[in-house]
PASEBA-1860 file (N, C-alpha, C; in nm, 3 decimals):
! residues 146
1> MKKIQAKH> 3.682/-1.919/6.330/3.721/-1.950/6.468/3.609/-1.906/6.561 ~ 3.575/-1.991/6.654/3.467/-1.968/6.749/3.527/-1.946/6.889 ~ 3.476/-1.846/6.961/3.521/-1.820/7.098/3.405/-1.843/7.193 ~ 3.429/-1.927/7.294/3.327/-1.964/7.392/3.364/-1.901/7.526 ~ 3.266/-1.844/7.595/3.289/-1.794/7.731/3.244/-1.902/7.829 ~ 3.325/-1.927/7.931/3.293/-2.029/8.030/3.336/-1.980/8.168 ~ 3.274/-2.040/8.270/3.308/-2.010/8.409/3.336/-2.142/8.480 ~ 3.439/-2.144/8.561/3.473/-2.264/8.638/3.504/-2.223/8.781
9> IGVYGIII> 3.442/-2.294/8.876/3.471/-2.271/9.018/3.544/-2.394/9.069 ~ 3.664/-2.371/9.124/3.744/-2.481/9.174/3.791/-2.457/9.316 ~ 3.830/-2.565/9.382/3.880/-2.560/9.520/4.020/-2.621/9.518 ~ 4.117/-2.550/9.580/4.258/-2.589/9.568/4.327/-2.586/9.703 ~ 4.423/-2.677/9.719/4.498/-2.687/9.843/4.638/-2.631/9.830 ~ 4.678/-2.551/9.928/4.815/-2.501/9.938/4.883/-2.586/10.046 ~ 4.973/-2.674/10.004/5.042/-2.765/10.095/5.189/-2.726/10.094 ~ 5.236/-2.667/10.203/5.375/-2.624/10.214/5.437/-2.684/10.339
17> QDKKIVLI> 5.553/-2.747/10.321/5.632/-2.800/10.433/5.779/-2.785/10.399 ~ 5.858/-2.740/10.493/6.004/-2.731/10.476/6.044/-2.658/10.347 ~ 5.980/-2.545/10.320/6.009/-2.462/10.203/5.981/-2.533/10.070 ~ 5.894/-2.634/10.075/5.851/-2.706/9.955/5.699/-2.701/9.947 ~ 5.649/-2.706/9.822/5.506/-2.702/9.797/5.468/-2.819/9.707 ~ 5.348/-2.876/9.731/5.296/-2.981/9.644/5.225/-2.915/9.528 ~ 5.268/-2.949/9.406/5.205/-2.901/9.284/5.182/-3.017/9.189 ~ 5.082/-3.003/9.104/5.059/-3.104/9.001/5.101/-3.048/8.866
25> KKSRGGYK> 5.138/-3.138/8.777/5.167/-3.101/8.639/5.038/-3.116/8.560 ~ 4.988/-3.006/8.505/4.860/-3.008/8.433/4.873/-3.080/8.299 ~ 4.778/-3.170/8.272/4.782/-3.248/8.148/4.686/-3.197/8.041 ~ 4.599/-3.103/8.079/4.503/-3.051/7.980/4.448/-2.917/8.026 ~ 4.367/-2.857/7.941/4.300/-2.732/7.974/4.388/-2.610/7.953 ~ 4.339/-2.497/8.004/4.406/-2.369/7.986/4.542/-2.359/8.050 ~ 4.573/-2.446/8.146/4.702/-2.443/8.214/4.788/-2.564/8.177 ~ 4.757/-2.629/8.067/4.832/-2.749/8.025/4.982/-2.720/8.024
33> GKLDLPGG> 5.059/-2.809/8.087/5.204/-2.794/8.094/5.252/-2.711/8.212 ~ 5.161/-2.646/8.283/5.198/-2.562/8.398/5.193/-2.644/8.527 ~ 5.257/-2.591/8.630/5.247/-2.648/8.763/5.135/-2.575/8.836 ~ 5.045/-2.651/8.896/4.925/-2.595/8.956/4.903/-2.651/9.095 ~ 4.826/-2.578/9.173/4.785/-2.628/9.303/4.693/-2.748/9.281 ~ 4.704/-2.852/9.364/4.612/-2.965/9.349/4.471/-2.921/9.387 ~ 4.374/-2.970/9.312/4.235/-2.936/9.338/4.155/-2.945/9.210 ~ 4.032/-2.893/9.215/3.949/-2.897/9.097/3.806/-2.858/9.126
41> GMEHTESP> 3.719/-2.888/9.031/3.581/-2.845/9.035/3.495/-2.919/9.136 ~ 3.396/-2.845/9.186/3.301/-2.902/9.280/3.198/-2.987/9.205 ~ 3.169/-3.102/9.260/3.064/-3.185/9.204/2.930/-3.141/9.263 ~ 2.822/-3.177/9.195/2.688/-3.138/9.238/2.664/-3.178/9.384 ~ 2.622/-3.087/9.464/2.590/-3.098/9.608/2.712/-3.097/9.700 ~ 2.834/-3.092/9.646/2.954/-3.091/9.731/2.977/-2.953/9.792 ~ 3.028/-2.952/9.914/3.075/-2.828/9.975/3.220/-2.806/9.930 ~ 3.272/-2.683/9.945/3.412/-2.661/9.909/3.508/-2.753/9.986
49> IETLHREL> 3.483/-2.776/10.114/3.573/-2.862/10.193/3.566/-3.008/10.145 ~ 3.445/-3.054/10.112/3.434/-3.190/10.058/3.510/-3.201/9.926 ~ 3.500/-3.098/9.843/3.573/-3.097/9.716/3.723/-3.102/9.740 ~ 3.771/-3.020/9.834/3.913/-3.018/9.867/3.963/-3.157/9.905 ~ 3.894/-3.223/9.995/3.934/-3.356/10.040/3.935/-3.456/9.924 ~ 3.829/-3.457/9.843/3.820/-3.551/9.731/3.927/-3.524/9.626 ~ 3.941/-3.397/9.586/4.036/-3.363/9.480/4.181/-3.389/9.521 ~ 4.217/-3.360/9.645/4.354/-3.384/9.688/4.384/-3.533/9.696
57> QEEAGVTV> 4.283/-3.613/9.729/4.301/-3.758/9.728/4.319/-3.807/9.584 ~ 4.235/-3.757/9.492/4.243/-3.801/9.353/4.372/-3.758/9.286 ~ 4.409/-3.631/9.300/4.524/-3.578/9.226/4.658/-3.601/9.292 ~ 4.662/-3.594/9.424/4.790/-3.604/9.494/4.802/-3.728/9.581 ~ 4.693/-3.802/9.597/4.696/-3.924/9.678/4.716/-3.897/9.826 ~ 4.669/-3.782/9.873/4.690/-3.745/10.013/4.557/-3.728/10.086 ~ 4.565/-3.744/10.218/4.449/-3.726/10.306/4.465/-3.595/10.381 ~ 4.366/-3.509/10.366/4.368/-3.379/10.434/4.340/-3.400/10.583
65> SKENLFDV> 4.428/-3.345/10.668/4.407/-3.354/10.812/4.357/-3.221/10.870 ~ 4.381/-3.110/10.798/4.338/-2.979/10.846/4.333/-2.884/10.727 ~ 4.233/-2.798/10.727/4.223/-2.698/10.622/4.174/-2.566/10.680 ~ 4.230/-2.457/10.628/4.189/-2.323/10.666/4.177/-2.239/10.540 ~ 4.065/-2.168/10.527/4.043/-2.085/10.410/4.154/-1.980/10.401 ~ 4.218/-1.972/10.284/4.325/-1.875/10.260/4.270/-1.755/10.185 ~ 4.199/-1.779/10.074/4.147/-1.668/9.994/4.055/-1.723/9.887 ~ 3.976/-1.633/9.831/3.896/-1.662/9.712/3.939/-1.560/9.609
73> TATNVLWQ> 3.974/-1.606/9.490/4.027/-1.517/9.387/3.975/-1.561/9.250 ~ 4.005/-1.484/9.148/3.962/-1.519/9.013/4.066/-1.472/8.912 ~ 4.067/-1.539/8.799/4.155/-1.502/8.688/4.085/-1.536/8.558 ~ 4.133/-1.484/8.449/4.081/-1.518/8.317/4.195/-1.576/8.234 ~ 4.163/-1.677/8.156/4.262/-1.736/8.066/4.193/-1.763/7.932 ~ 4.259/-1.727/7.825/4.211/-1.756/7.691/4.298/-1.868/7.636 ~ 4.238/-1.978/7.598/4.315/-2.090/7.548/4.245/-2.158/7.432 ~ 4.323/-2.221/7.345/4.271/-2.288/7.227/4.233/-2.431/7.261
81> MNEEEWED> 4.103/-2.460/7.254/4.051/-2.592/7.288/4.080/-2.694/7.176 ~ 4.065/-2.648/7.052/4.091/-2.731/6.934/4.116/-2.637/6.817 ~ 4.124/-2.690/6.696/4.157/-2.607/6.580/4.057/-2.495/6.554 ~ 3.933/-2.515/6.595/3.827/-2.420/6.562/3.772/-2.343/6.681 ~ 3.805/-2.383/6.803/3.743/-2.320/6.920/3.846/-2.270/7.021 ~ 3.818/-2.150/7.072/3.892/-2.092/7.183/3.797/-2.078/7.300 ~ 3.851/-2.090/7.422/3.770/-2.069/7.541/3.824/-1.951/7.619 ~ 3.736/-1.858/7.651/3.765/-1.746/7.739/3.712/-1.786/7.876
89> LHHIGILY> 3.801/-1.840/7.960/3.762/-1.900/8.087/3.776/-1.801/8.202 ~ 3.666/-1.778/8.273/3.668/-1.702/8.399/3.681/-1.808/8.508 ~ 3.796/-1.815/8.570/3.830/-1.920/8.665/3.829/-1.864/8.807 ~ 3.738/-1.914/8.888/3.724/-1.870/9.027/3.785/-1.979/9.115 ~ 3.873/-1.940/9.206/3.941/-2.036/9.292/3.919/-2.010/9.439 ~ 3.882/-2.115/9.511/3.871/-2.111/9.657/3.996/-2.183/9.708 ~ 4.085/-2.108/9.773/4.216/-2.161/9.813/4.221/-2.187/9.963 ~ 4.268/-2.304/10.000/4.281/-2.344/10.141/4.426/-2.376/10.175
97> FTEIKEKT> 4.472/-2.327/10.290/4.594/-2.382/10.350/4.556/-2.522/10.392 ~ 4.641/-2.618/10.360/4.605/-2.757/10.382/4.720/-2.832/10.449 ~ 4.687/-2.904/10.554/4.782/-2.997/10.615/4.740/-3.137/10.576 ~ 4.840/-3.223/10.553/4.812/-3.359/10.510/4.876/-3.460/10.605 ~ 4.822/-3.583/10.602/4.872/-3.688/10.689/4.999/-3.753/10.635 ~ 5.011/-3.760/10.501/5.123/-3.827/10.437/5.237/-3.730/10.406 ~ 5.354/-3.783/10.386/5.467/-3.704/10.336/5.487/-3.732/10.187 ~ 5.443/-3.850/10.145/5.459/-3.892/10.006/5.334/-3.856/9.926
105> VKEEADGI> 5.353/-3.810/9.802/5.241/-3.777/9.715/5.239/-3.873/9.596 ~ 5.123/-3.880/9.531/5.104/-3.970/9.416/5.168/-3.909/9.293 ~ 5.275/-3.968/9.246/5.349/-3.913/9.133/5.296/-3.960/8.997 ~ 5.207/-4.058/8.996/5.155/-4.103/8.866/5.035/-4.017/8.825 ~ 5.011/-4.011/8.694/4.900/-3.934/8.639/4.766/-3.990/8.688 ~ 4.668/-3.900/8.702/4.536/-3.945/8.746/4.446/-3.985/8.629 ~ 4.494/-3.967/8.505/4.417/-4.004/8.388/4.311/-3.902/8.350 ~ 4.304/-3.792/8.424/4.202/-3.690/8.397/4.267/-3.555/8.373
113> DSNGAYWY> 4.335/-3.503/8.474/4.381/-3.365/8.470/4.527/-3.347/8.512 ~ 4.582/-3.447/8.576/4.715/-3.434/8.637/4.814/-3.535/8.580 ~ 4.935/-3.488/8.553/5.044/-3.577/8.515/5.130/-3.612/8.636 ~ 5.072/-3.604/8.754/5.141/-3.641/8.876/5.164/-3.524/8.969 ~ 5.173/-3.555/9.097/5.198/-3.454/9.201/5.340/-3.473/9.252 ~ 5.405/-3.361/9.284/5.543/-3.364/9.332/5.565/-3.252/9.434 ~ 5.664/-3.270/9.518/5.710/-3.163/9.607/5.813/-3.080/9.531 ~ 5.794/-2.949/9.529/5.886/-2.857/9.461/5.945/-2.758/9.561
121> EIDKLKKE> 6.075/-2.732/9.548/6.139/-2.630/9.629/6.091/-2.494/9.581 ~ 6.028/-2.418/9.669/5.966/-2.292/9.629/6.067/-2.195/9.570 ~ 6.186/-2.186/9.628/6.283/-2.088/9.579/6.341/-2.123/9.441 ~ 6.310/-2.242/9.388/6.358/-2.279/9.254/6.250/-2.266/9.147 ~ 6.128/-2.230/9.187/6.018/-2.218/9.092/6.030/-2.089/9.012 ~ 5.988/-2.097/8.885/5.989/-1.981/8.796/5.845/-1.948/8.758 ~ 5.815/-1.819/8.752/5.679/-1.775/8.723/5.622/-1.837/8.596 ~ 5.704/-1.845/8.491/5.652/-1.891/8.363/5.609/-2.038/8.365
129> ELSPFTIY> 5.650/-2.115/8.467/5.610/-2.255/8.473/5.489/-2.278/8.564 ~ 5.434/-2.170/8.621/5.328/-2.181/8.721/5.194/-2.130/8.670 ~ 5.087/-2.189/8.724/4.951/-2.141/8.695/4.927/-2.009/8.769 ~ 4.827/-1.932/8.724/4.798/-1.804/8.791/4.767/-1.818/8.941 ~ 4.690/-1.919/8.982/4.658/-1.934/9.124/4.781/-1.968/9.207 ~ 4.873/-2.045/9.150/4.996/-2.078/9.221/5.080/-1.952/9.242 ~ 5.094/-1.872/9.138/5.168/-1.746/9.149/5.102/-1.656/9.254 ~ 4.971/-1.642/9.244/4.896/-1.557/9.337/4.920/-1.599/9.482
137> ALEKLGYT> 4.904/-1.728/9.510/4.917/-1.777/9.647/5.058/-1.755/9.701 ~ 5.159/-1.793/9.622/5.297/-1.781/9.670/5.337/-1.634/9.691 ~ 5.298/-1.546/9.598/5.332/-1.405/9.616/5.257/-1.344/9.734 ~ 5.132/-1.382/9.754/5.056/-1.331/9.870/5.119/-1.378/10.001 ~ 5.183/-1.495/9.997/5.250/-1.548/10.116/5.389/-1.485/10.136 ~ 5.430/-1.399/10.042/5.557/-1.328/10.057/5.676/-1.388/9.985 ~ 5.651/-1.491/9.906/5.762/-1.551/9.830/5.791/-1.467/9.706 ~ 5.919/-1.455/9.672/5.961/-1.385/9.551/5.990/-1.491/9.446
145> LK> 5.919/-1.482/9.335/5.937/-1.580/9.227/6.022/-1.520/9.117 ~ 6.102/-1.605/9.056/6.192/-1.562/8.948/6.116/-1.544/8.818
END
C-alpha cells in the first residue's frame, strides 16, 4: 500500500437563507458521500473571488451577488484513492459568506465533483453527514449540530 501526501487549496461559499444552507453532495474524493459547501480549487491565475464565482456557478448553478471573507482554515483527511493508494490530504479552505441572485439551485450532478446542490434545513443536519469545512463553518456561526 502506498501513501501519498497532497495539498489542496479551495474556495467555498456559505449560502444561508431562512435557516437553510446550500450544500452539495460530494461524488468523489476524500469527502465522497458527504454534504459539502459548494466550491473548489483555484485555476491557474484565478483570484479566490474569481474561483468562488466560477465554482458556485458550476456546482450550484447560482450567480454570486455579494461575498465577504468569513475565514481561512485547514483540515487533514486520509482517504483511499484506489486499492493500492491512500492520500493524506492537507486541505486548505478559503470560506466566504455568499449572497446569490437566485433562489433555485442546480440539483443535477456537474459530472465532476457534485451529485447536485440542495437547500438543507440547518437544524436537521447531522455531523456525520457533513464535510469538515461545513461543520467548522456552522459551529463557528453558533449552530449546534447533532
